[in-house]
N, C-alpha and C positions, 0 to 999 in steps of 0.2 A: 628397605623396599617400599613401605608405604610412602615415605617422604618421596621417592623417585616417582612412584605413580601419581602422586597428589601434584608435583611439579608439572608432569607430563599434561595431566588433565587440565591445569591453569593455563598452559601455554597454547592447548588445543580450543580453550574456551575464549581467550583472546583474540585467538586468529579467527575462529569463527563468527565472533561477535560482530568483526569488523568487515565481513565478508558481504558485497552485493553485486548483484548480477551486472556485467559489463564493464566492473571496476577493474583497471590492471592489476592494481594493488592485491585486491582481493582473488584475482583469477591466479596471481603468482604465488600468494601465500596458501591457497585453500585448492581451487579447482584443478590447476596443475602441478600441484605438490606430490610428494612421494612420502609414504608412510611405510615403513619396514618394521615387521615383527618377526624374531627369531627366537625359536624355543630351544633349549639345549639341556640336557642332563648328562653327568658323567660319573660312573662308577670306578674307583680306582682302589687296589688293595695290592700291595707289593711289600714282600720281604725282602730286606736289604741285608749286605753283609753285617756282620755285628748282631744279628737277630733283631733289627730295628723295623718294624713296620708302619708303613704309611696306609691309611685306610680312610676312605670318605666316599660318599654318594652325595653329590650336589645337583641342584636343579636351578635354571634360570636363564640367562639368554640377553637379548636387548631390545629395545624399541627406538626407531628412529624416525625423524621427520627432515624432510629437505624441501625447500621451497623451489619452484622453477625460476628461471631467469627473469627478473623484473625489469623491463627494458633492454633485455639481453645483456645487462651489464652487472645485475647486484643479486645475489642468494644467500640464504642462510640455512643453518643446518644445525641440528642437535640430535644426540645419540645417548640414551640413558642404559647402562648395563647394570645386571644384578646377579649375584651368585647367592643361593641359599642352601643352608644344611638340611638335608634329608636325614642323613646317618653320618656318624663319624665319631670313634672314641677320643676324648679330650687328649690322651697320653699317645694318640697315633696321627700327629698332625698330616694332614694332607699336602701333596707337593704342588702347590699351585691351584688347587680347586677352590680352597676358601682361604680367608686371611688366616693369619697366624692364630694359633688356638683354636681352630675349627670354627671361626665366626663369620658368619654371612656379612657381605658388604654390597652396597649399591654406590653408582657414581655417573655423574655425567660425564663420561670420557671424551666426547665430542661436543662442540658448541662453537660454531665458527661463521664468520660472513666472508664473503668472496666478491671481488671485484674483478670484471673482466672487460678487457679492452685489446681489440684486434686479436683476438683468441688467444691473449695471454691473461693467466688469471691469477690474482693476488689474494691469499688466504691468510686470515688471522684467527687466532682463538686456540681451540682445541681441536685436534683433527687426527687423522690417521696418515701414516706415511708407508709407501710399498716400494722400498729400495731394496737392493739385494743384501745389505746388511743392517740398515734401519728400517724395520718393518714391523707388522703386526704381531707376529710369533704367536699365531691364534691356535695353540695347541691344547688348551685348557678351557675354563669356562667362558673368560672374556679375553679380549685381545691387550696387547700394548697399544697405547695412545700417547700423543705428543703436544706440547702446547708452543706457540712461539707464531711464526710467521713463514710464509713460502710462496716463492714465484715459480710459475709452471707454465709450459706451453709447448709450442712447437716453432722452430725456425729453419729454414732451408731443409726441410725434411727430416730434422732431427728434433725428437722429445727431449726436454730438459727440466730439470727441477732444482732450485737454489732454495735452501732453507736454513733459518736461524731458529733453533730450538732451545728453549730456556729450561724445560723440564719435560718429564715423562711419567706415565702412570704404569707402574708395573702391572702384570696379568691379574694379580691376586690383591689389589689394592684399591682404596677408595680415596687415596690422595695422590697429587702430583708430586715427584721428587726431582731435585738436581741430578745431574748424571753422575757425580761422584759418589752422591748418596745411593743411588740405585745401582751402582756398579759394586758397592760394599767398599769404597775406597775411602779410608780415613787419613786424616791429616792433609785434606787437600780441600781448597775452598771450592764450593760449586762453581761451574764455569759452564757456558751455553756450548750447544754443539752446532758447528757449521756444517752444513752437508751440501754437496753438489752433485749431479747425476745426468747423465747424458745417455741416450739409447736411440738405437734405429733398426730399421729392417730393409736392407738393400734389396732382398729377394724374398720371394715368400717362402723360401726354406732356410733363410739365414737371418738370423739377429742377434745384435751386438748390443752390450750395456757397459757402461763405466761409471763407478761411483766413488767417491772419496767424502771423507768426514774428518772433522777435526775438533778435539775437545782440548782447549789451551790447558797446559800444567797436568794433562791426563793421558791423552794419546792421539795418534794420528794413523788413518787407515786408509788403505788404498785397496779398490776391488776392480779387478778386470772379468767380466763374465762373457762367454760366448756359449751360443747353443745353435746348434743345426742338425737337422735329420733330413738329407735330401731324399732318401729312400722312400720314407712314408709321407714328407711335406709336413711333419709337426716340429713343433719347438719344445722338446722335452727339456726339463732342468737338468745342467750339466753344471760340475763343478769349476769354479774358476780359479784364477791365482790371486792371492790375498795376501798381504804384509802388514803386520802392525809394527810400528815405529815408537819406541819408548819416549817419553817427555824429556825435557831439558834436564829434569832432574834424576833420570837415569832410571823411572820406574818402568818395568815391563807392564804391558797389557794384562789384566787378568783374562 
């Protein structure tokens, strides 16, 4: 955690050191930028079948920085995450609150740069993804994030994203892993994940989404997602139809 805070302080110092009044670069990096601080604590105590107990209490969260658009074309962002152990027996490993062995962790889970042209945005680095199946899964101390590149925007009233993802950071990890390793699949060389998704909202009460992703030599996945509630005019989450297809080696997805 100390290294994470030192890194954040150094970045803030470099940014503020270059700030000058009426300077477009300074305005984008400092005056019009965003800083997001989130605090989180989580206590977990569960007795599993076989008289196995998971127990831990963690504290942490994240601090994030995002610049505004420089000349409406370029922006950068970084988010540091941490989870620190308040309590947790070493022999009762927590399910995702801390690193294995009840160890604390800190990581720069997001560090990216974005280019925007005609409202289409190209992002590279480490970032979050919020698609129906490839997403943050933010149910413990810190979310899942990804590295690679993505292109997103809107064309003809349809929102889209196309992404090349070469690694993912599991919820309770300080390192990025290839997708075979993250899925616990052995004997398969790490491959990138290709993602494509589109979404639209034809009416106030109707929203649709479609996404697909493919990991060579691992799996292919399709998901169609429809949500609508014409009575109250809201868009609650609803199950879609999904299908996993084994790879050419005949492996079934985990």
